[in-house]
Each structure stands twice: as C-alpha cells, then as structure tokens.
N, C-alpha and C positions, 0 to 999 in steps of 0.2 A: 224666248223665255228661258230662264235658268232651269236646268233639270233638277228636280227635287228627289230626295230619296222616297221610294214608294213605301210609306209607313203603313199603308193598309195591308200589305203583304208581309210585313216584317214585324216581329215581336219587338218589344223594347230592347231585349238582349241583342237582337240583330241590328237594331238601329245603332247601338253602341259600337258595332263593328265599323261604322262609318267614321269613328273618331280618329283624329290624328295623334300619333305617338311621337314624342320628342326624339330627335336623333341622339345616338349614344354620345356621351361626353368623354373628355379626356381627364385623366387624373392630374392633380396639381403638378406643375413643373417648377423645380427649385432653381433659383437664379443666383449664380455666383456664391454658392454656400460657403460658410466658414468650415474649416476642417479642424481647427484647434484653437483653443483659447487658453492662455497662460496667465495666471493671476497669483499674487502672493497671499499668504494667509492673512485674513483680516480685510482684504480688499473686496472689490465688487466685480463680479464676473457678468459680462453681457454676452449672451448667446443669441444670435440673431439669424433668422432664416427669412428670406424673401422668396415668394413663389408666384407663379402665374396660374390663375384658376378662373373658370367661368362659374357664375352662380355662387350661392352661399357656401361657406366652408365651416367645418368644425375641427378643432385640433386639440392635442394634448402632448405634454412632454413626458418622456419615460427615462428614468435614470438607471443605467446599467441593466437594461432589459427587464427589470423587476418592479421598480417602485414608480408609481405615478407621482409626478411633481405637482404638489398642491401649494397654493398661495398661503403665506404665513408671515410671521414677523421678519424673516430674512428673505422671503421669496415673493417675487412679483412677476406676473406675466401680462404682457401687453399684446393684444391680438387686434389685427385689422383684417380686411378682406384679402390682403395680399402679403401679409407678413405676420410673424410671431416673434416676440423678443422675451427671453427669460433673463431676469435679473436676480442674481444671488449676492446678497450683501454679507459682510462679515464672514467671508468664505473660510471654511475649515478643511483640514485634510480629508475628512470623510466625504466631502463634496466632490472629490476627484472621480473621474470616470467618464463614461459615455452618456450623452444626452441626445435622445432621439425625438424629433418632432414628427408626429403622425398627423397628416392633414387628410381629412375626408371631404370629398365633394361628390356630386352625383355620378362622376366617372369612376369612383373607387377611392382607395387609400394609397397615399404615397408617404414616404418618410425620408428624412435626412438626419444623419448623425453627426454630432460635433463632440470632439474630445476635450474635456476640461482637465487641465493639468494645474494642480495646486502646488506651489513651491513654498517652502518654509526654511528657516534655519535648520541645518541637520541636527540629528541627535548627537550627543557627545560620542567620541570613540568608545566602542563597546568593552574595552579592557583598559586597565591601567597600563602605563608603559612598562615593559619588561627590559631589563638591562642585560646585555651580552658584551663579549669582547672587552671586558673591563680591565683597564690598566690604571696606573696612578695619575695619568693625565688625560685619558680619553675613555670613551665608552660608546656603545651603540644602543640606542633606544628603539624598541619595536612595539607595535600595538596593533590591535584590530580596528578596522574602520568602523564607522557608525552603523548601527543596525538599520537605521532608516536615513536616507540621504536628503530628506526634506523634499523629495520630488525633483531635485535638480542635482546633476552630477557633482561629486566632490571635486573641488578645484585645488585643494591643498590642505595643509595642516599648520597650526601654530603650536610650537613647542615652548613650554614655560618651565622655569625651575625656581626652587626656593632653597636658600641655604639655611641649615639647621644647627650648625655647630657654633652658634653665637649665643649671647645672653638671651636674646629674644629672636625667634625665627624671623628671617628677613621677609620682605615683601616678595610676592611672585613677580618674576621678571621674564622677559621674552628672550628666548635663545634664537629663534628664527620664526618668521612668518611666511617662509617660501619653501617649505618642505612639500614635495609633490607626492611622496610615497609614505607607506606605513612604517618606515624606519628612518632613523636619522643618526648620523655619526657626529658625536660631540668631540672635537679634537683640540679645542682651545678654551681658555677661560675658566677652567676648573682647578681649584686648589688641591694639590696632591694630598693634603691633610683634611680636606673639607668633607662635610656631610651634606648630601643634597636629596631633594625630592623633586620628581618631575611629573608633569601632567601635559595633556595635549587637547587642542580644540580642532574641530573639523570646520572647513569653509566650503561654501557654495555660493552661487550668484545671489542668494537671498541674505547671506550674512554669515556670522561665525557662531558656532555652537557654544553651549556651556562647556566647561572643562570636563575632561574625563576624570575617573577616579585617580587619586594620586598614587604614584609608585611607592614602594617601600623605601625606607631611608637607605641611601647608597653611601657607604663609607669608602672614600677613594683609597684610603691606606690599607684596605683589606683586599685589594685587587689580586695580589699573589701572582702565581704563574699559571697560565692556561694549561689545562690538561693536554698532554701530547697524545698523538695517535697511539692507540694500544698496539703493541707489537708482540707482547707475550701475555699469556693467559694464566689465570690462577683459579684454583678451585675455591669458591666462596663458601665459607662455613659461617653461618650467622653467629654474631657475637651476642651471647645471652647474658653477659655479665656487665657490660657497659651500656650506657646510653649514647646515642649518636652525638649529643652535644658535649660529651667528654672528649671527643676527638675532632669535632668539626664546628666551625662557626656557621650558623644558619642565617642567610641573608634574604634577599628579596624573592618573592614568588615568581616562578617562571611560567607556570601554567597549571591547569586543573584537568585531571583525567577522570575516567569512570570510577576508579577505585581510590583516588586520593589526590594530593597536591604535590607539585614538584617545586623545589626551591634551589637557588644557587647556594653552593656550600664551598667553603675553603677549609683545607686541612690546617689544623692549628700549628703543626710543626713544619710542614713543607710549604704551606701557602698555595698549593695547587688547587685548582678550581674543579669542582665536580657538580653533578646534579643529584639531589636527594629526593627520592620518591617516598613520601609519607603515606602509608596506607590507612584507610578508614577501616580499622580492624577491631571493631568493638565487640563483635560476636565471633564465636568459634568458626562459623562458616567462612567469614571474611578472612580470618587469620589463616585458615587452611588454604584459601585461594592465593593469599600473598606468599605463603611458603611454597606453594606449587609453582608460582611464577619464578621465584628464586631458584628452585630446583631445575626448572627448564632452562633458565638463563645460563646455568653452569654447563649446559650442553651446547650452547650457541656461541662458539668461538670462531668468529669470522669477521673480516674487516668491514663487511657491508651490514653488520648487525650491531646495534648498540650493545655495549658490554657492561655487565654487572661486575663491580670491583670490590664491593664489600656489602655487608648486611648487618642489621641490628634487630634483634628479636627479644623484646622485653614484654612484661605484662601490660604495659601501658601503650606501646606502639611497636610497629614493624616498619623499618626504613631500609630501602635499598639504595646503595650508593652507585651511581651510574657515571659513565664518562660524560663530560660536558660537551654538548654539540651546539655550537654557537651560530650556525648559518641560517636557522629558521626553516619554516616549511617550504618544500619544493615549489608548490603552486604559488605561494606568495613571492618567491624569488622570480618566478617566470614573468609575472605581471609587472615587475619593476621596470621603470622606464629605461634603465641602463642595461637591461639584459636582452640579448638577441635570442628570440625563440624560433628555432628552425627544426625541421624534421630530423636532421642528423643529431641534434641535441637530444631530441626525444629518444632516438635509438640508444644514445649513450646512457640515458637514465634507465630505460627499460632493461638494457643489458645488466646494469648494476643490480636492479631489483631482482631480476631472474637469477643472478649469481647468488644473492643472499637467500632467496627462496629455495634454490637448488640445494644449498647447504642444509637449511632446516629440514627439508624433505628427506635428506639423507639420514636424518635422525628420527624420521617418522613423526615429525612434529608439524602441526598445522598452525598457522598464525591466526586465521579466522577473523581478522579485523583489518585487512589491508585496505587502506584508503589514503587520500592525499595528505591528511593531517599526520599520518604515521610514516611519511617519507620526508626526511629532513636533510638539509645540506650541511656538510661537515663545517664549512666556513662560508663567509659572505663573498668570497672571491672565486673559488674554484668550482668544479662541477662534480665533486664527489658527494655521494649521498649515503645515508644509512637508514635502515628500517628500525623503527622503535615500537614500543608499547606491545608487550607480549602478555598483557593482562587477560586476554581471552584465549591464548594459545592452549592447544591440547595435544597430547601424545597418543598416537594410534597404538593400540595394543593388539598383538597378533590374535586372530580368531575372534575378536570382539568388534561389534558394530558400534560406531560412534555417531550419535545424533545430537545436534545442538539447536538451541533456539535463541541465539544471540548474534550480535553483529550490527552493522549499520545498514539500514534498509536498502539504500541505493547501491551498495556494493556486495550484498550477500548473494550467494548463488541460489538457483531455484530449489535445490535439494534442501537447503537450510529452511527456506520458507515453507516447504512441504513437509518438513520434519522427517526427511529421509536420511539414510546413512551418508555421512560425509567422508571424503578421503583426500588424497593429495591433489586431485583435480579441482577441489572446491576453491582453493586459493588461486588457481589459474583463471577462474572466472573473474575474480576481483582484479587480477592483473589486466585482463582484457578491458574492464571498465576504466581503469586508470589510464590505459593507453588511449582509449577512445577520447577521453576528456582532454588529455595532454595535446592531442592532435587537432581537436575541433573546438574545445571550450564548451562542449555540450555533453550532457549525460544521456545515455540512450534510454534509461528507464526512470528518470526522475519525474515524479508526479507532484501534485500540489499538496499532498499529504502522505504520511507514511503508509497508510492503507492503500492509497492509489499506487504508490511506488511498488509496494510488495505485490500488488495484483499484476502490474506490468512485468515485474521480474518473473512471476510464475508463468505468465503467458509466453515470455521469452521471444516476443516478436519485436524486431528492431530493424533499422536500415541505416544506410549512410546518407546523411543530409547532403544533397548534391552541392549546395552552396558552401557548406562547411568543409567538405572534403574535396573541393575542386582542385586544390593544389597538392593533394596528398597522393603519394605513389600507390599503384595497385598492390605492390608488395606489402605496404603497411595495412591496407584494407584486408588482404588475405591473412595477415598475421592476426588481426583482430577477429576476423571471421572464424579462425581456428580455435579461438579461446571462448567466444561467446556462443557456445553450443549448449542447448538445454540438456542433452544427454551427456553427462560428464564423461562417459566412456569414450566419447569421440573427440574430446577436447585435446588440444596440444598438451603434451607433457612438458615439464620444465626443460628437459634435455632437448626435445624437438623444437621448443620455442627458441632456445639459444642457438640452435642450428638452422633456424629459419632464414631464408635468403635476405629478408629485410634487415636482420641484425647485422649482416655483413655487407649491406648494399652500398654504404657511403664510405669511400676512402677520403683522404684529406682534400684532394682536388675537387671531388664532387661536393663535399661539405661546404667548401668556400663558395661555390656557385649556387647553392640552394637558396630559394626564396624564403624570406622571413615570414612566419605565420602571424596572422592577426591576433592580437591579444584582447580585443574588445569582448569577445564572447567568454573568454576565460575570466575577465574581470567581472562580467555579469554573473558567471557561475559562482565565483567566490562571494559576491555580494548576496546572491540568493541564499547561499548556505548560512550566512550570518543573519539575514533577515528571517529565515525560518525559525531561528532560535528565540525570537522575541514575540511579544504580544502584537506587534505591528506587522506580523508576517502577511496577513491577508491584504492589508493596504499595499504593502510593498510588492507582493506577487501580482496584485491587480495592475499596478503601474507597469511592472515588467512585462506583463502579457500584452500591453499596449505599445511597448517600446521596440524600435528597430535597432537601437544601440543605446548604450548606457547614457550617453550625453546628447542623444538626439531627441527629436520631438515625438510625441505620441502620434501613431499612425491613425488615419481615418478608419472607422470601424464600420463594417457592413453588418446590419442587424437582420437576423433571420426571424421573421414575424412568428413563425411556428415555434421558435425557441423562447418566446417571451414567457415570463412568469404569469401565474394566474391573475394577479391583480392587474398587470399590464395588459394582458389579453382582454380582460373584461372592459378596461378603459377604452381600448382601441375599438372593440366591438360596439361599444355604446356611442361612438362618434356618429354613426349613421343616424341613430335615433335623435341625436341633437339637431340634425338637419330637418326633421319632420316639421312640416308647416302646412296650413291650409293654402289652397291656391289664392293668389291675389294678382292683380294687374299692376305691374310696375309702370306700364304705359298703356293707356286704354285706347280704344278705337275713337275716331272723331269723324264727324259728318263730312261728306264729300259731295261736290257737284261737278259732273263731268259731261262732256259732249258725247253725243251718240257716235259709236264706233271706236271710242277710246279704250285703253286698257286701264283698269282700276286696281289699285293695291290697297286693301284694307289690312292694316298692320297693328298689332298690339304685342306687348311683352309680358310674359307670364312667369311668375315665380311660385315655388311650392315644391315640397318633397314629401313622399315619392312623386316622381314626375307626373304632373297632371295630364290627363288625356283631354283632348280638345274636340268639341263638336261645334260645327258652324250651322247656324240656323238662318233661314230667310223667311220672314213673316211667320215665324214660329215652327217652320217645317225644316227638318234636317236636309242639308245639302250633300250631294255626292260629287265626286270628281268626274269630269268628262272633258272633252276637248277644250271647251271655253273656260272651264272652272278648274283651277288648280289650288292645292293647299300645301303649305310648307311650314314645318315646325322644326327650327334648328336647335343646336345644342346649347345656345345661349338663351333659349326661351322665347325667341322672336317667332311669332306666329302670323303668317300672312295668307290672306285669301286673295287670289288673283282672278279677276274677271276680264276676259278679253272681248273686244268688240261689243261693248255694252249697248243695250237697246233700251228704249223707254220702259219696256216691261220689266227690266231689271231694277227699276227704282223701288225702294222700300226699306224696311228695317232689317239690318243684318246684326246677328248676335254671335258672340264667341262665348261658349260655355266651357269652362275649365273645371275638372273634378279629379279628386283623388280620394283615398280612403278616409281622409280627415274632413272633407267638405267640398264645396264647389264655389265658383265665382262666375259672374256674368257681366259682360259689358256689351254695349250696342252702339250702332251708328246708323244714320240715315244716308242712303245713297240717292241722289237725284240725277237722272240722266236727261239732258236737254236735247231737243231735236235740233 
C-alpha cells in the first residue's frame, strides 16, 4: 500500500507542509536583440525584442529611463509570449533616445535596451555668412554650422549667391554644393563692380537644410587694401567731434560680442580695411565700460594682442576701430580638413598665448575672459594668432583686492566662482583649460548646464582621460597639471609656463615625426558649444551622450534599474502583479491502467502566479514522499507523481490540488492496477 500522510497527528497547517513547491525559474533570455534603429523624421520605427521564457510574461517599454510608453495614435505595441514589438509612426525628433523593454516572469525581471536615432534635415547654419579677405575679385565666406545636425553628421554645405546691382535682384544661384567646411574661398565668377549677397545650406544624409540668414550686401569695389600687421603704436584719443561714418564706410557684420557688434570697415581715403566695434552704450554704466576698454587697450601694445587704432565717442554711440584679423577662430581652423593638428602645433599656439598674456600681466592687467573664441588666427594660411576681446579686462590696483563675477563658466577659475580675490594667476587657469581642450578635444569641467559646470569648477576635481591623452607626452600633462590647481598660489606663473620643458620640447626634426591628433572630439566640442546656445540643446546633448563619435552610431545603453524615474519604477514594479492569476491546469491528469509491478507517472501542467503549491491526494488523503512515491514540480509547471512497483492496493482516485493566494484548482484521475 502507498504510505499516506498521518493526518490524525498533523494539523491542517502541518498537512500543507507536504505540498510540493515549484523549482525556481530563470528570467527571460533575450535572443539576438537589436542595438540601434535609425529612422527618418515622419517614418515608422520598429523596435523588436525576442526572448525565451517559461510560463506567462508581462512587459512594458520605458523611454529614456523615465516615461512609460503607452499606446496612442502614433504608438502601437504587439506582445506575444516570446516577443514584444514597439511601433512608432510619424516619428519626431523628440522620440529619439533609449527604449528599454522590461520583461517579468516568475523568475524575475530582465530588460533589454534599444537606441532609437531619428534623423532629419539639419537646421540652417546658425549664422549668416561673414566675409573676410575681400579683394575686387575674390573673398572668403565663413559661417557657423547648424545648431542641430538633424541627428546625422553634417556632410557638407551648399553656398548660394544673389546679385543685387541690377534693376531687379537676380535669382539665387549655386556657387558650390561640395564645400566640406564652414568656410569657402570664392576666387572666380564675381564682377569687380558687382554687389552680392550670400547664404548657405547644410547637408546630411537626410537632405539639405533651409538656407541660412543672408549676408549683408557685399560691394566688391569697396575691397580696399587689407590692414597690414601693426608695427608701430599710437596713443588713441577718442574723437568726440566726428562720427565714425564721417571717416569710414560700414560694411557687413563680422560678429556679435557681449557688449556690441563688430563690422568690417574701410577707410574712405586710404581704402584700408578695419574692424569696428560698436558698443551698446545706451546708459552711463555701459559708456563707462566702453571707455575703460579703450583706456586699457592703449596699454596693450604687443603683436600677440589685437590693437586699437582709433575711437569715436559721441552722444549716440561709442566705436572702437581695431585691426582687421581675417583668419577666424583658432579652434575652427584646427578642425578644418586641410589643417594638420599635432602636439608641436599646440605648443606653438600656447607659446604665443603665453607671450601675449605675459605682456598684459606686465601691465598688471587681467583678461578674465580667455577662451577659444577669443584666440584668432592672423590669416587663413599661417600659424600666427592674436588674443582679442578685452571687454571684461581689469587692471589690478596696488593694495586693493579685486573680485569679479563674470566670465565664461567653462573657463573661469575657482576663485571667480567663489567670489574670492583674483590676481595674475586667474588667467593661468583659463590657459590650462584651453591647452587641455586643444590636446584632447574635451573640456575637463564641462557640465550639461552652467550650474553644473560651475559646481565642477569649484570642486576642481579632474583627470586625464586615458583614451584622449594616449598619444600626448608626459611633459604636456605636467604643463596642464601645473596650471589647473585650485590653490592659485601654486599655479605656474606665466614666466614659469614659458620656461616649462614642454614649451621647448619639439625641435623641427621631432615636430615632423609627431603623430597627428584626432579631430573628431574637437569637432564634437565645437558642435556642443553651438548646440548649447539654442532651444534644441537638450535634444542635441542627449544625442551626444549616446554617441561614440560625431558621425557614428548610437551606442547600446545599459540601464540601471535603480536609476529609473518614479513613473518608470512604478510601471516595472507593477509587472509582477500583472502575472497574478488563479491556479489552472493547462494539462490535466488522465486515467491510467497499468500492470502490477510497473512504474506509473501521473503528470499534469499547472499555471498560475504566485506559483501554486501542490498537494497530492490518494482517496482524499494526503500523500507523502517515501521510497516508492516521488513527486516532482519543475520550473515549467509540470507536476509529476511517480509510483514505483505498483500493487493492486494502489488502485484508486488520485488528485492534484494546486493553490495560491488567489484560489485553488483540482484535477483527478483513476489508476487501475491489474494482476
């Protein structure tokens, strides 16, 4: 006879201890998962995950670790027991990001993340074309790239022109559709007496952007002579009796600064070209600042510093006439395809910057706004640079402490952020940042917001990224380390920086053998600076955080479940509850007839969650395991009662009772043992 549980000696609670518990299950296993989906704006994205799992599953999609993806007019989710597919129709740029599928089964939760990259035509170039190196038959156009590249790397630019000196303005025509950089030299096809306007379009794999803003009207016959290198210096006394237009023609805008706008100017009598800085000086405080800059510029007579050559101070405006520097920003020059970027070249630029700063420090003047935009090339061919924009410069007065609260967050020193006294060492910190970026294309303290950047500067914790500085000499790292010290008293002085071994490391032979530095990170740095200035900064920065390089794919993202937003956490936590169900038999027991001495297997398959516990009954009495009677309950829900060497006394009704907190189910079968 089969041994029954002794129910007379056991309470109902003890009887339940004879129940079988299901073996632990495994979490879902993802099969050949997608890592990235690329789709154009307006298209349909299909994000598909296949998985292997035992028993029922519940799942949900999470966008960028925060938002639960819910079905709607543009969103459809198709789930099966072994896959989930998310369809997004009429895709928009805001749909870009990471999509994580969370799958819950009785073994726990598993997740897989797919990156969705949405590409569109780029935004137009973010500035109108500026003109430089203007002659009667040629000119150089330069512009800023688009603030958002549409999610796909910029492949080039289309340059267009319109002639204006005719009865009716001409149609826009194409100068070139193969410009790869943000500058273009026009050296043929222009009438020396013509008047032209220019605009630019950006291109990527998705298409061509709308045109940029148009340039100012360019009159070719006003080219004049380019301002020569200043070799003698004059004391500038502002002209208070004339207006600037009495002596100069004002042409196209060259740029916009903190305190005003800069235009290309030509002298009416000599034809020489200058830059005119027009101050926004509507109130007395602004006028005082403009006059202070002119006063300081009179002390800055050095070939590495932009020179002030004249000034006009009237009741309606203040204008400073500066030497015209045509080469553009240093960092823009470096990323040009035709420029070879090497460590010796960086040494050359840093030496020139230090020479200029050494001179202004000899006058007890602080620049206080040293940054890449304020380091410009003298021309488009050579390697000479100048420091510009002394709008924030201050002079140290003996015995007086100077504290300031201005500058560019990424480049200001910790003492500026903390509103502590500044001195000559303050500019040395900014020089260290510029050097770090020149060598690596990365900024040591750049955050996703000004507040985050300032917090990082205050902490002053930084390191050399091993990948970015792999090919950089130890001398260069030591040079930077000597500048980026929180305690300004321990920073390298300008004199010590110029005498540092790195500055003298490369002779001509070593320079030739030096490896070129990768420009991709520098390009991303410049793109990030432009993106941050627009309303699409968040979208752009999100994309950049997923990119390994500017023209490469988004990388697969690993999601930390603990880092999910509240909405996402609640959705994932609720998945287990979706699995809850009363026990039921997917496959029930069936009657058996066996010969005496045989081994009998009574098998059924149970579903339900939480996992049902199983109690076997023989003629309404609980069974317990012993030598001839074994019970097995596997992770797939298969429940088997094994009876070895059955005897006629084993004949009867066998029942399998499955129960959980939601209910119970019962199935039975008759076993007949023949002699």
